[in-house]
Backbone and ligand atoms as CSV (ligand in chain L), in Angstrom:
chain,resi,resn,atom,element,x,y,z
A,1,MET,N,N,0.875,-1.173,0.102
A,1,MET,CA,C,0.014,0.160,-0.062
A,1,MET,C,C,0.946,1.219,0.008
A,2,LYS,N,N,0.257,2.385,-0.482
A,2,LYS,CA,C,1.207,3.585,-0.728
A,2,LYS,C,C,0.315,4.807,-0.362
A,3,VAL,N,N,1.026,6.026,-0.275
A,3,VAL,CA,C,0.311,7.205,0.006
A,3,VAL,C,C,-0.234,7.667,-1.455
A,4,GLY,N,N,-1.682,7.738,-1.502
A,4,GLY,CA,C,-2.395,8.288,-2.448
A,4,GLY,C,C,-2.759,9.569,-2.699
A,5,LYS,N,N,-3.917,10.021,-3.129
A,5,LYS,CA,C,-4.304,11.306,-3.386
A,5,LYS,C,C,-4.370,12.186,-1.995
A,6,ILE,N,N,-3.860,13.303,-2.168
A,6,ILE,CA,C,-3.915,14.244,-0.733
A,6,ILE,C,C,-5.377,14.756,-0.646
A,7,LEU,N,N,-5.978,14.331,0.410
A,7,LEU,CA,C,-7.414,14.807,0.739
A,7,LEU,C,C,-7.584,16.184,1.300
A,8,ILE,N,N,-6.670,16.399,2.291
A,8,ILE,CA,C,-6.773,17.759,3.110
A,8,ILE,C,C,-5.245,18.027,3.177
A,9,LYS,N,N,-4.907,19.328,2.649
A,9,LYS,CA,C,-3.653,19.815,2.622
A,9,LYS,C,C,-3.269,20.341,3.954
A,10,GLU,N,N,-1.853,20.505,4.163
A,10,GLU,CA,C,-1.420,21.023,5.447
A,10,GLU,C,C,-2.013,22.283,5.932
A,11,ASP,N,N,-2.148,23.214,4.966
A,11,ASP,CA,C,-2.462,24.494,5.414
A,11,ASP,C,C,-4.084,24.529,5.655
A,12,GLU,N,N,-4.742,23.745,5.064
A,12,GLU,CA,C,-6.115,23.698,5.263
A,12,GLU,C,C,-6.373,23.026,6.689
A,13,ILE,N,N,-5.606,22.046,7.040
A,13,ILE,CA,C,-5.636,21.544,8.453
A,13,ILE,C,C,-5.279,22.575,9.485
A,14,ARG,N,N,-4.308,23.354,9.213
A,14,ARG,CA,C,-3.773,24.414,10.025
A,14,ARG,C,C,-4.892,25.374,10.398
A,15,LYS,N,N,-5.593,25.873,9.329
A,15,LYS,CA,C,-6.687,26.847,9.329
A,15,LYS,C,C,-7.763,26.199,10.075
A,16,ARG,N,N,-8.216,25.108,9.988
A,16,ARG,CA,C,-9.355,24.483,10.698
A,16,ARG,C,C,-9.076,24.295,12.012
A,17,VAL,N,N,-7.958,23.703,12.435
A,17,VAL,CA,C,-7.626,23.416,13.728
A,17,VAL,C,C,-7.508,24.751,14.498
A,18,THR,N,N,-7.130,25.934,13.964
A,18,THR,CA,C,-7.115,27.130,14.498
A,18,THR,C,C,-8.499,27.634,14.842
A,19,GLU,N,N,-9.404,27.409,13.915
A,19,GLU,CA,C,-10.960,27.806,14.082
A,19,GLU,C,C,-11.528,26.954,15.230
A,20,LEU,N,N,-11.107,25.551,15.243
A,20,LEU,CA,C,-11.672,24.746,16.352
A,20,LEU,C,C,-11.298,25.255,17.710
A,21,GLY,N,N,-9.959,25.575,17.706
A,21,GLY,CA,C,-9.368,26.105,18.882
A,21,GLY,C,C,-10.042,27.296,19.473
A,22,ASP,N,N,-10.270,28.171,18.522
A,22,ASP,CA,C,-11.090,29.509,18.840
A,22,ASP,C,C,-12.327,29.230,19.297
A,23,GLU,N,N,-13.122,28.293,18.613
A,23,GLU,CA,C,-14.429,28.018,18.979
A,23,GLU,C,C,-14.534,27.222,20.391
A,24,ILE,N,N,-13.564,26.351,20.757
A,24,ILE,CA,C,-13.496,25.863,22.104
A,24,ILE,C,C,-13.114,26.854,23.151
A,25,SER,N,N,-12.323,27.761,22.608
A,25,SER,CA,C,-11.915,28.851,23.625
A,25,SER,C,C,-13.070,29.769,24.092
A,26,ARG,N,N,-13.943,29.916,23.077
A,26,ARG,CA,C,-14.986,30.704,23.390
A,26,ARG,C,C,-16.180,29.943,24.186
A,27,ASP,N,N,-16.329,28.732,23.906
A,27,ASP,CA,C,-17.354,27.902,24.462
A,27,ASP,C,C,-17.022,27.621,25.941
A,28,TYR,N,N,-15.590,27.484,26.335
A,28,TYR,CA,C,-15.121,27.145,27.681
A,28,TYR,C,C,-14.367,28.290,28.280
A,29,ARG,N,N,-14.907,29.603,27.962
A,29,ARG,CA,C,-14.303,30.866,28.482
A,29,ARG,C,C,-13.881,30.774,29.926
A,30,ASP,N,N,-14.785,30.457,30.711
A,30,ASP,CA,C,-14.722,30.720,32.173
A,30,ASP,C,C,-14.315,29.182,32.783
A,31,LYS,N,N,-13.985,28.231,31.994
A,31,LYS,CA,C,-13.776,27.057,32.549
A,31,LYS,C,C,-12.364,26.429,32.257
A,32,THR,N,N,-11.998,25.356,32.831
A,32,THR,CA,C,-10.792,24.795,32.704
A,32,THR,C,C,-10.942,23.316,32.218
A,33,PRO,N,N,-11.192,23.058,31.048
A,33,PRO,CA,C,-11.625,21.803,30.533
A,33,PRO,C,C,-10.320,20.634,30.512
A,34,THR,N,N,-10.697,19.438,30.566
A,34,THR,CA,C,-9.749,18.387,30.390
A,34,THR,C,C,-9.884,17.764,29.067
A,35,LEU,N,N,-8.673,18.021,28.240
A,35,LEU,CA,C,-8.724,17.575,27.008
A,35,LEU,C,C,-8.392,15.930,27.002
A,36,VAL,N,N,-9.196,15.012,26.576
A,36,VAL,CA,C,-8.626,13.562,26.652
A,36,VAL,C,C,-8.421,13.084,25.231
A,37,SER,N,N,-7.236,12.747,24.951
A,37,SER,CA,C,-6.689,12.513,23.738
A,37,SER,C,C,-6.686,10.925,23.667
A,38,ILE,N,N,-7.162,10.333,22.516
A,38,ILE,CA,C,-7.200,8.978,22.255
A,38,ILE,C,C,-5.849,8.530,21.478
A,39,LEU,N,N,-4.890,7.838,22.198
A,39,LEU,CA,C,-3.615,7.613,21.495
A,39,LEU,C,C,-4.028,6.358,20.497
A,40,LYS,N,N,-3.062,6.387,19.451
A,40,LYS,CA,C,-2.051,7.206,19.350
A,40,LYS,C,C,-2.570,8.099,18.230
A,41,GLY,N,N,-3.600,7.984,17.551
A,41,GLY,CA,C,-3.896,8.586,16.341
A,41,GLY,C,C,-4.354,10.148,16.681
A,42,GLY,N,N,-4.879,10.348,17.987
A,42,GLY,CA,C,-5.248,11.794,18.273
A,42,GLY,C,C,-4.063,12.775,18.665
A,43,ILE,N,N,-2.915,12.140,18.966
A,43,ILE,CA,C,-1.830,13.126,19.434
A,43,ILE,C,C,-1.477,14.273,18.697
A,44,ILE,N,N,-1.360,13.944,17.458
A,44,ILE,CA,C,-0.779,15.091,16.555
A,44,ILE,C,C,-1.961,16.266,16.454
A,45,PHE,N,N,-3.129,15.828,16.363
A,45,PHE,CA,C,-4.280,16.851,16.301
A,45,PHE,C,C,-4.257,17.713,17.720
A,46,LEU,N,N,-4.221,16.762,18.842
A,46,LEU,CA,C,-4.264,17.494,20.199
A,46,LEU,C,C,-3.145,18.578,20.237
A,47,SER,N,N,-1.977,18.104,19.785
A,47,SER,CA,C,-0.846,19.047,20.192
A,47,SER,C,C,-0.977,20.312,19.404
A,48,ASP,N,N,-1.629,20.220,18.177
A,48,ASP,CA,C,-1.730,21.495,17.467
A,48,ASP,C,C,-3.138,22.251,18.023
A,49,LEU,N,N,-4.059,21.331,18.352
A,49,LEU,CA,C,-5.321,22.187,18.984
A,49,LEU,C,C,-4.995,22.905,20.106
A,50,VAL,N,N,-4.180,22.151,21.125
A,50,VAL,CA,C,-4.010,23.019,22.346
A,50,VAL,C,C,-3.141,24.368,22.095
A,51,ARG,N,N,-2.478,24.345,21.122
A,51,ARG,CA,C,-1.641,25.498,20.911
A,51,ARG,C,C,-2.648,26.593,20.317
A,52,SER,N,N,-3.715,26.374,19.864
A,52,SER,CA,C,-4.721,27.397,19.466
A,52,SER,C,C,-5.778,27.717,20.486
A,53,LEU,N,N,-5.519,27.090,21.682
A,53,LEU,CA,C,-6.503,27.494,22.775
A,53,LEU,C,C,-6.014,28.755,23.515
A,54,SER,N,N,-7.018,29.506,23.945
A,54,SER,CA,C,-6.464,30.634,24.682
A,54,SER,C,C,-7.037,30.653,26.185
A,55,ILE,N,N,-7.429,29.538,26.543
A,55,ILE,CA,C,-7.969,29.197,27.878
A,55,ILE,C,C,-7.083,28.173,28.520
A,56,LEU,N,N,-7.252,28.202,29.758
A,56,LEU,CA,C,-6.386,27.158,30.583
A,56,LEU,C,C,-7.066,25.934,30.354
A,57,HIS,N,N,-6.395,24.727,30.384
A,57,HIS,CA,C,-6.974,23.441,30.318
A,57,HIS,C,C,-5.894,22.419,30.655
A,58,GLU,N,N,-6.347,21.280,30.851
A,58,GLU,CA,C,-5.496,20.094,31.136
A,58,GLU,C,C,-5.640,19.114,30.136
A,59,MET,N,N,-4.513,18.365,30.000
A,59,MET,CA,C,-4.480,17.121,28.999
A,59,MET,C,C,-4.310,15.780,29.658
A,60,ASP,N,N,-5.142,14.876,29.085
A,60,ASP,CA,C,-4.897,13.389,29.533
A,60,ASP,C,C,-4.978,12.549,28.520
A,61,PHE,N,N,-4.567,11.212,28.518
A,61,PHE,CA,C,-4.506,10.291,27.552
A,61,PHE,C,C,-5.063,9.038,27.948
A,62,MET,N,N,-5.506,8.490,26.770
A,62,MET,CA,C,-6.233,7.126,26.989
A,62,MET,C,C,-5.706,6.156,25.620
A,63,SER,N,N,-5.421,5.057,25.883
A,63,SER,CA,C,-5.099,4.322,24.629
A,63,SER,C,C,-5.985,3.015,24.655
A,64,VAL,N,N,-6.650,2.967,23.439
A,64,VAL,CA,C,-7.608,1.918,23.261
A,64,VAL,C,C,-7.164,1.246,21.969
A,65,SER,N,N,-7.719,0.075,21.708
A,65,SER,CA,C,-7.489,-0.652,20.336
A,65,SER,C,C,-8.701,-1.081,19.830
A,66,SER,N,N,-8.929,-0.754,18.574
A,66,SER,CA,C,-10.319,-1.397,18.003
A,66,SER,C,C,-9.865,-2.088,16.768
A,67,TYR,N,N,-8.686,-1.617,16.239
A,67,TYR,CA,C,-8.258,-2.299,14.935
A,67,TYR,C,C,-7.235,-3.145,15.208
A,68,ASN,N,N,-6.939,-4.105,14.387
A,68,ASN,CA,C,-5.889,-4.937,14.537
A,68,ASN,C,C,-4.798,-4.822,13.412
A,69,GLY,N,N,-4.614,-3.579,13.203
A,69,GLY,CA,C,-3.438,-3.246,12.266
A,69,GLY,C,C,-3.973,-3.124,10.965
A,70,GLY,N,N,-5.262,-3.386,10.746
A,70,GLY,CA,C,-5.603,-3.373,9.190
A,70,GLY,C,C,-6.512,-2.183,8.895
A,71,THR,N,N,-7.640,-2.321,8.047
A,71,THR,CA,C,-8.403,-1.324,7.845
A,71,THR,C,C,-9.856,-1.438,8.190
A,72,GLU,N,N,-10.192,-2.585,8.829
A,72,GLU,CA,C,-11.641,-2.617,9.319
A,72,GLU,C,C,-11.616,-2.767,10.773
A,73,SER,N,N,-12.737,-2.170,11.232
A,73,SER,CA,C,-12.944,-2.163,12.618
A,73,SER,C,C,-13.384,-3.549,13.153
A,74,SER,N,N,-12.732,-3.938,14.283
A,74,SER,CA,C,-13.063,-5.200,14.806
A,74,SER,C,C,-14.312,-5.191,15.595
A,75,GLY,N,N,-14.767,-4.048,16.013
A,75,GLY,CA,C,-15.813,-3.919,16.832
A,75,GLY,C,C,-15.532,-4.352,18.329
A,76,VAL,N,N,-14.316,-4.771,18.612
A,76,VAL,CA,C,-13.968,-5.008,19.831
A,76,VAL,C,C,-13.043,-3.982,20.456
A,77,VAL,N,N,-13.365,-3.327,21.479
A,77,VAL,CA,C,-12.541,-2.258,21.909
A,77,VAL,C,C,-11.766,-2.760,23.261
A,78,ARG,N,N,-10.589,-2.451,23.128
A,78,ARG,CA,C,-9.760,-2.765,24.504
A,78,ARG,C,C,-9.172,-1.561,25.101
A,79,ILE,N,N,-9.097,-1.483,26.341
A,79,ILE,CA,C,-8.405,-0.344,26.953
A,79,ILE,C,C,-6.962,-0.754,27.226
A,80,LEU,N,N,-6.070,-0.200,26.587
A,80,LEU,CA,C,-4.780,-0.435,26.969
A,80,LEU,C,C,-3.959,0.439,27.906
A,81,ALA,N,N,-4.416,1.835,27.937
A,81,ALA,CA,C,-3.957,2.547,28.980
A,81,ALA,C,C,-4.935,3.455,29.366
A,82,ASP,N,N,-5.293,3.727,30.739
A,82,ASP,CA,C,-6.296,4.487,31.227
A,82,ASP,C,C,-5.795,5.997,31.692
A,83,LEU,N,N,-6.915,6.773,31.805
A,83,LEU,CA,C,-6.338,8.302,32.229
A,83,LEU,C,C,-5.581,8.194,33.562
A,84,SER,N,N,-5.010,9.413,33.774
A,84,SER,CA,C,-4.142,9.531,35.021
A,84,SER,C,C,-4.988,10.470,35.929
A,85,ILE,N,N,-5.829,11.240,35.442
A,85,ILE,CA,C,-6.591,12.227,36.115
A,85,ILE,C,C,-7.987,11.684,36.508
A,86,ASN,N,N,-8.528,12.033,37.643
A,86,ASN,CA,C,-9.963,11.681,38.035
A,86,ASN,C,C,-10.770,12.853,37.302
A,87,ILE,N,N,-11.760,12.351,36.449
A,87,ILE,CA,C,-12.442,13.416,35.722
A,87,ILE,C,C,-13.942,13.700,36.518
A,88,GLU,N,N,-14.072,13.150,37.594
A,88,GLU,CA,C,-15.293,13.428,38.168
A,88,GLU,C,C,-15.521,15.029,38.377
A,89,GLY,N,N,-16.661,15.540,37.929
A,89,GLY,CA,C,-16.793,17.079,38.149
A,89,GLY,C,C,-16.168,17.842,37.138
A,90,ARG,N,N,-15.261,17.308,36.172
A,90,ARG,CA,C,-14.558,17.926,35.318
A,90,ARG,C,C,-15.261,18.228,33.964
A,91,ASP,N,N,-14.996,19.216,33.123
A,91,ASP,CA,C,-15.492,19.458,31.827
A,91,ASP,C,C,-14.555,18.782,30.931
A,92,VAL,N,N,-14.987,17.652,30.397
A,92,VAL,CA,C,-14.162,16.837,29.534
A,92,VAL,C,C,-14.393,16.923,28.073
A,93,ILE,N,N,-13.495,17.125,27.253
A,93,ILE,CA,C,-13.569,16.976,25.761
A,93,ILE,C,C,-12.665,15.928,25.329
A,94,ILE,N,N,-13.423,15.010,24.673
A,94,ILE,CA,C,-12.679,13.858,24.092
A,94,ILE,C,C,-12.072,14.454,22.707
A,95,VAL,N,N,-10.927,14.112,22.377
A,95,VAL,CA,C,-10.211,14.844,21.211
A,95,VAL,C,C,-9.736,13.331,20.412
A,96,GLU,N,N,-10.543,13.212,19.263
A,96,GLU,CA,C,-10.267,12.016,18.491
A,96,GLU,C,C,-9.758,12.446,17.176
A,97,ASP,N,N,-8.988,11.520,16.492
A,97,ASP,CA,C,-8.489,11.772,14.983
A,97,ASP,C,C,-9.700,11.643,14.101
A,98,ILE,N,N,-10.380,10.409,14.164
A,98,ILE,CA,C,-11.514,10.227,13.267
A,98,ILE,C,C,-12.532,9.230,13.731
A,99,VAL,N,N,-13.781,9.506,13.440
A,99,VAL,CA,C,-15.003,8.713,13.823
A,99,VAL,C,C,-15.324,7.951,12.462
A,100,ASP,N,N,-15.281,6.821,12.678
A,100,ASP,CA,C,-15.592,5.852,11.379
A,100,ASP,C,C,-17.013,5.137,11.703
A,101,THR,N,N,-17.015,3.825,12.167
A,101,THR,CA,C,-18.162,3.399,12.704
A,101,THR,C,C,-18.772,4.005,13.802
A,102,GLY,N,N,-17.868,4.581,14.646
A,102,GLY,CA,C,-18.526,5.216,15.933
A,102,GLY,C,C,-18.398,4.233,17.142
A,103,LEU,N,N,-18.017,3.009,16.854
A,103,LEU,CA,C,-17.989,1.999,17.917
A,103,LEU,C,C,-16.855,2.320,19.084
A,104,THR,N,N,-15.737,2.908,18.623
A,104,THR,CA,C,-14.704,3.131,19.620
A,104,THR,C,C,-15.138,4.267,20.527
A,105,LEU,N,N,-15.722,5.268,19.808
A,105,LEU,CA,C,-15.969,6.561,20.663
A,105,LEU,C,C,-17.159,6.335,21.493
A,106,ASP,N,N,-18.194,5.498,20.926
A,106,ASP,CA,C,-19.299,5.150,21.803
A,106,ASP,C,C,-18.795,4.449,23.147
A,107,TYR,N,N,-17.955,3.698,22.959
A,107,TYR,CA,C,-17.439,2.726,24.022
A,107,TYR,C,C,-16.656,3.769,25.148
A,108,ILE,N,N,-16.007,4.523,24.550
A,108,ILE,CA,C,-15.116,5.521,25.416
A,108,ILE,C,C,-15.953,6.398,26.094
A,109,ARG,N,N,-17.031,6.876,25.395
A,109,ARG,CA,C,-18.046,7.896,25.939
A,109,ARG,C,C,-18.697,7.276,27.196
A,110,HIS,N,N,-19.274,6.130,27.033
A,110,HIS,CA,C,-19.857,5.448,28.070
A,110,HIS,C,C,-18.965,5.140,29.339
A,111,ILE,N,N,-17.795,4.828,29.000
A,111,ILE,CA,C,-16.741,4.667,30.124
A,111,ILE,C,C,-16.614,5.936,30.933
A,112,LEU,N,N,-16.387,7.044,30.135
A,112,LEU,CA,C,-16.127,8.279,30.838
A,112,LEU,C,C,-17.313,8.879,31.408
A,113,LEU,N,N,-18.441,8.623,30.753
A,113,LEU,CA,C,-19.762,9.167,31.382
A,113,LEU,C,C,-20.109,8.562,32.997
A,114,ALA,N,N,-19.652,7.194,32.972
A,114,ALA,CA,C,-19.810,6.541,34.158
A,114,ALA,C,C,-18.921,7.019,35.209
A,115,ARG,N,N,-17.944,7.814,34.944
A,115,ARG,CA,C,-17.141,8.470,36.044
A,115,ARG,C,C,-17.635,9.823,36.418
A,116,HIS,N,N,-18.801,10.236,35.953
A,116,HIS,CA,C,-19.483,11.356,36.440
A,116,HIS,C,C,-18.625,12.819,36.154
A,117,PRO,N,N,-18.179,13.059,34.825
A,117,PRO,CA,C,-17.816,14.298,34.574
A,117,PRO,C,C,-18.930,15.328,34.753
A,118,LYS,N,N,-18.586,16.662,34.815
A,118,LYS,CA,C,-19.562,17.716,34.780
A,118,LYS,C,C,-20.100,17.993,33.480
A,119,SER,N,N,-19.260,17.752,32.551
A,119,SER,CA,C,-19.834,17.812,31.070
A,119,SER,C,C,-18.856,16.870,30.193
A,120,LEU,N,N,-19.433,16.524,29.114
A,120,LEU,CA,C,-18.642,15.594,28.153
A,120,LEU,C,C,-18.788,16.084,26.884
A,121,ARG,N,N,-17.933,16.574,26.049
A,121,ARG,CA,C,-18.231,16.763,24.704
A,121,ARG,C,C,-17.054,16.193,23.868
A,122,ILE,N,N,-17.311,15.919,22.497
A,122,ILE,CA,C,-16.483,15.253,21.580
A,122,ILE,C,C,-15.977,16.193,20.409
A,123,CYS,N,N,-14.645,16.335,20.287
A,123,CYS,CA,C,-14.144,17.011,19.053
A,123,CYS,C,C,-13.243,15.946,18.214
A,124,THR,N,N,-13.681,15.853,17.061
A,124,THR,CA,C,-12.951,14.966,16.127
A,124,THR,C,C,-12.416,15.632,14.856
A,125,LEU,N,N,-11.220,15.512,14.495
A,125,LEU,CA,C,-10.773,16.087,13.409
A,125,LEU,C,C,-11.429,15.601,12.089
A,126,LEU,N,N,-11.708,14.226,11.952
A,126,LEU,CA,C,-12.325,13.800,10.763
A,126,LEU,C,C,-13.657,13.161,11.007
A,127,ASP,N,N,-14.618,13.243,10.253
A,127,ASP,CA,C,-15.792,12.440,10.367
A,127,ASP,C,C,-16.043,11.650,9.117
A,128,LYS,N,N,-16.170,10.339,9.194
A,128,LYS,CA,C,-16.550,9.561,8.007
A,128,LYS,C,C,-17.784,9.070,8.341
A,129,LYS,N,N,-18.787,10.061,8.060
A,129,LYS,CA,C,-20.328,9.814,8.480
A,129,LYS,C,C,-20.831,8.580,7.690
A,130,ALA,N,N,-20.461,8.333,6.435
A,130,ALA,CA,C,-21.124,7.341,5.633
A,130,ALA,C,C,-20.940,6.035,6.283
A,131,ARG,N,N,-19.956,5.814,7.100
A,131,ARG,CA,C,-19.650,4.458,7.694
A,131,ARG,C,C,-20.146,4.243,9.117
A,132,ARG,N,N,-20.911,5.270,9.542
A,132,ARG,CA,C,-21.419,5.197,11.046
A,132,ARG,C,C,-22.417,4.001,11.290
A,133,ARG,N,N,-22.002,3.338,12.411
A,133,ARG,CA,C,-23.076,2.199,12.795
A,133,ARG,C,C,-23.595,2.574,14.343
A,134,VAL,N,N,-22.929,3.402,14.967
A,134,VAL,CA,C,-23.597,3.820,16.265
A,134,VAL,C,C,-23.557,5.328,16.119
A,135,ASP,N,N,-24.810,6.057,16.658
A,135,ASP,CA,C,-24.943,7.230,16.623
A,135,ASP,C,C,-24.060,7.951,17.866
A,136,VAL,N,N,-23.165,8.801,17.461
A,136,VAL,CA,C,-22.468,9.306,18.682
A,136,VAL,C,C,-22.594,10.891,18.488
A,137,PRO,N,N,-22.911,11.518,19.591
A,137,PRO,CA,C,-22.892,12.916,19.378
A,137,PRO,C,C,-21.567,13.852,19.269
A,138,LEU,N,N,-21.340,14.334,18.099
A,138,LEU,CA,C,-20.191,15.076,17.921
A,138,LEU,C,C,-20.241,16.619,17.949
A,139,ASP,N,N,-19.657,17.217,18.801
A,139,ASP,CA,C,-19.766,18.503,19.129
A,139,ASP,C,C,-18.802,19.458,18.240
A,140,TYR,N,N,-17.697,18.995,18.010
A,140,TYR,CA,C,-16.832,19.797,17.130
A,140,TYR,C,C,-16.091,18.667,15.990
A,141,VAL,N,N,-16.389,19.145,14.750
A,141,VAL,CA,C,-15.917,18.324,13.732
A,141,VAL,C,C,-15.055,19.354,12.715
A,142,GLY,N,N,-13.785,18.724,12.642
A,142,GLY,CA,C,-12.961,19.393,11.638
A,142,GLY,C,C,-13.363,19.267,10.147
A,143,PHE,N,N,-13.397,18.167,9.777
A,143,PHE,CA,C,-13.898,17.948,8.242
A,143,PHE,C,C,-14.703,16.686,8.127
A,144,GLU,N,N,-15.644,16.698,7.278
A,144,GLU,CA,C,-16.359,15.339,6.949
A,144,GLU,C,C,-15.595,14.976,5.694
A,145,ILE,N,N,-15.390,13.529,5.703
A,145,ILE,CA,C,-14.587,12.985,4.563
A,145,ILE,C,C,-15.320,11.915,4.066
A,146,PRO,N,N,-15.155,11.406,2.810
A,146,PRO,CA,C,-15.828,10.352,2.175
A,146,PRO,C,C,-15.290,9.014,2.696
A,147,ASP,N,N,-15.898,8.025,2.247
A,147,ASP,CA,C,-15.630,6.603,2.735
A,147,ASP,C,C,-14.357,6.119,2.074
A,148,ALA,N,N,-13.245,6.351,2.708
A,148,ALA,CA,C,-11.950,5.980,2.191
A,148,ALA,C,C,-10.903,5.690,3.394
A,149,PHE,N,N,-9.932,4.896,3.216
A,149,PHE,CA,C,-9.086,4.873,4.397
A,149,PHE,C,C,-7.905,5.889,4.308
A,150,VAL,N,N,-7.927,6.661,5.212
A,150,VAL,CA,C,-7.004,7.817,5.019
A,150,VAL,C,C,-5.819,7.604,6.174
A,151,ILE,N,N,-4.752,8.285,5.700
A,151,ILE,CA,C,-3.559,8.260,6.627
A,151,ILE,C,C,-2.907,9.704,6.691
A,152,GLY,N,N,-2.111,9.848,7.776
A,152,GLY,CA,C,-1.356,11.064,7.979
A,152,GLY,C,C,-1.922,11.865,9.085
A,153,TYR,N,N,-1.164,12.769,9.571
A,153,TYR,CA,C,-1.545,13.687,10.745
A,153,TYR,C,C,-2.120,12.838,11.813
A,154,GLY,N,N,-1.342,11.841,12.056
A,154,GLY,CA,C,-1.590,11.020,13.248
A,154,GLY,C,C,-2.301,9.834,12.913
A,155,LEU,N,N,-2.922,9.614,11.792
A,155,LEU,CA,C,-3.534,8.374,11.302
A,155,LEU,C,C,-2.627,7.638,10.733
A,156,ASP,N,N,-2.578,6.156,11.092
A,156,ASP,CA,C,-1.665,5.262,10.654
A,156,ASP,C,C,-2.346,4.259,9.604
A,157,TYR,N,N,-1.517,3.333,9.040
A,157,TYR,CA,C,-1.962,2.200,8.462
A,157,TYR,C,C,-0.693,1.244,8.932
A,158,GLY,N,N,-1.068,0.332,9.785
A,158,GLY,CA,C,0.078,-0.731,10.333
A,158,GLY,C,C,1.089,0.145,11.038
A,159,GLU,N,N,0.772,1.327,11.898
A,159,GLU,CA,C,1.557,1.974,12.635
A,159,GLU,C,C,2.516,2.916,11.725
A,160,LYS,N,N,2.360,3.001,10.414
A,160,LYS,CA,C,3.124,3.812,9.538
A,160,LYS,C,C,2.266,4.975,9.081
A,161,TYR,N,N,3.005,6.200,8.527
A,161,TYR,CA,C,2.430,7.264,7.864
A,161,TYR,C,C,1.799,8.338,8.901
A,162,ARG,N,N,2.057,8.022,10.172
A,162,ARG,CA,C,1.449,9.069,11.113
A,162,ARG,C,C,2.143,10.535,10.912
A,163,HIS,N,N,3.221,10.473,10.545
A,163,HIS,CA,C,3.903,11.799,10.469
A,163,HIS,C,C,3.615,12.600,9.364
A,164,LEU,N,N,2.934,12.133,8.370
A,164,LEU,CA,C,2.600,13.012,7.090
A,164,LEU,C,C,1.815,14.239,7.653
A,165,PRO,N,N,2.194,15.396,7.242
A,165,PRO,CA,C,1.684,16.598,7.700
A,165,PRO,C,C,0.184,16.996,6.975
A,166,TYR,N,N,-0.172,15.972,6.163
A,166,TYR,CA,C,-1.422,16.158,5.326
A,166,TYR,C,C,-2.230,15.046,5.596
A,167,ILE,N,N,-3.443,14.877,5.091
A,167,ILE,CA,C,-4.144,13.821,5.203
A,167,ILE,C,C,-4.446,13.216,3.833
A,168,ALA,N,N,-3.870,11.997,3.597
A,168,ALA,CA,C,-4.036,11.273,2.218
A,168,ALA,C,C,-4.876,10.049,2.323
A,169,ILE,N,N,-5.198,9.493,0.983
A,169,ILE,CA,C,-5.859,8.255,0.880
A,169,ILE,C,C,-4.878,7.093,0.614
A,170,LEU,N,N,-5.161,6.044,1.439
A,170,LEU,CA,C,-4.110,4.958,1.145
A,170,LEU,C,C,-4.670,4.244,-0.125
A,171,GLU,N,N,-3.515,3.969,-0.886
A,171,GLU,CA,C,-3.867,3.261,-2.145
A,171,GLU,C,C,-3.101,2.040,-2.267
A,172,PRO,N,N,-3.632,1.082,-3.089
A,172,PRO,CA,C,-2.888,-0.020,-3.418
A,172,PRO,C,C,-1.722,0.197,-4.251
A,173,ASP,N,N,-0.508,-0.725,-4.155
A,173,ASP,CA,C,0.531,-0.419,-4.925
A,173,ASP,C,C,0.204,-0.708,-6.274
A,174,ASP,N,N,0.897,-0.112,-7.408
A,174,ASP,CA,C,0.425,-0.325,-8.817
A,174,ASP,C,C,0.897,-1.849,-9.226
L,1,IMP,P1,P,-14.386,3.355,14.625
L,1,IMP,O1,O,-14.503,2.661,16.016
L,1,IMP,O2,O,-14.775,2.721,13.413
L,1,IMP,O3,O,-15.146,4.780,14.683
L,1,IMP,O4,O,-12.782,3.638,14.440
L,1,IMP,C1,C,-12.344,4.688,15.158
L,1,IMP,C2,C,-10.779,4.278,15.183
L,1,IMP,O5,O,-10.362,3.469,13.942
L,1,IMP,C3,C,-10.007,5.762,14.967
L,1,IMP,O6,O,-9.605,6.172,16.197
L,1,IMP,C4,C,-8.689,5.219,14.107
L,1,IMP,O7,O,-7.703,4.794,15.179
L,1,IMP,C5,C,-9.314,4.030,13.233
L,1,IMP,N1,N,-9.635,4.492,12.028
L,1,IMP,C6,C,-10.863,4.564,11.356
L,1,IMP,N2,N,-10.758,4.939,10.139
L,1,IMP,C7,C,-9.538,5.057,9.704
L,1,IMP,C8,C,-8.752,5.642,8.610
L,1,IMP,O8,O,-9.405,5.900,7.573
L,1,IMP,N3,N,-7.625,5.628,8.691
L,1,IMP,C9,C,-6.761,5.366,9.912
L,1,IMP,N4,N,-7.388,4.881,10.977
L,1,IMP,C10,C,-8.715,4.846,11.009
């Protein structure tokens, strides 16, 4: 497999991430939200997003696995590493790279809700809406994308391509 057509260019991502940061800063003006990034895909997005925030905030990380290195969701979500902060009474924002079937996020959302945060919102860079199997409420969406397997800006294929500064479509070799 190889890097195919570029779907979202580096400067488009930068512009949209800045807009999302501004929006979150406005919405959480007098609050100190906890941004929960889902490893590993969400890390690049989170690190750019927090630099466009003008409010105080905290970050924490959670690692889950729903894919087994391929391109299809297994439907089985495993927690590989849990949060280090107690989110009870906190304003939590989950920061995801992509919502595909919604299975992963639905699972994480329910786990976090059971810990009684004051509020819980979801911010995703990419929304692959056509593939949704579970309805998950998305509060902040960077881009809606078509049904294609994408790589770059944190998103991998078999742990590779996360470093690409743009989002591209994964294509078979010629
Ligand atoms: P879902 O449970 O099907 O919504 O899948 C969510 C997770 O699958 C994301 O957090 C990604 O890690 C991975 N994923 C889904 N679609 C893609 C893609 O197009 N490229 C890379 N990873 C993806």
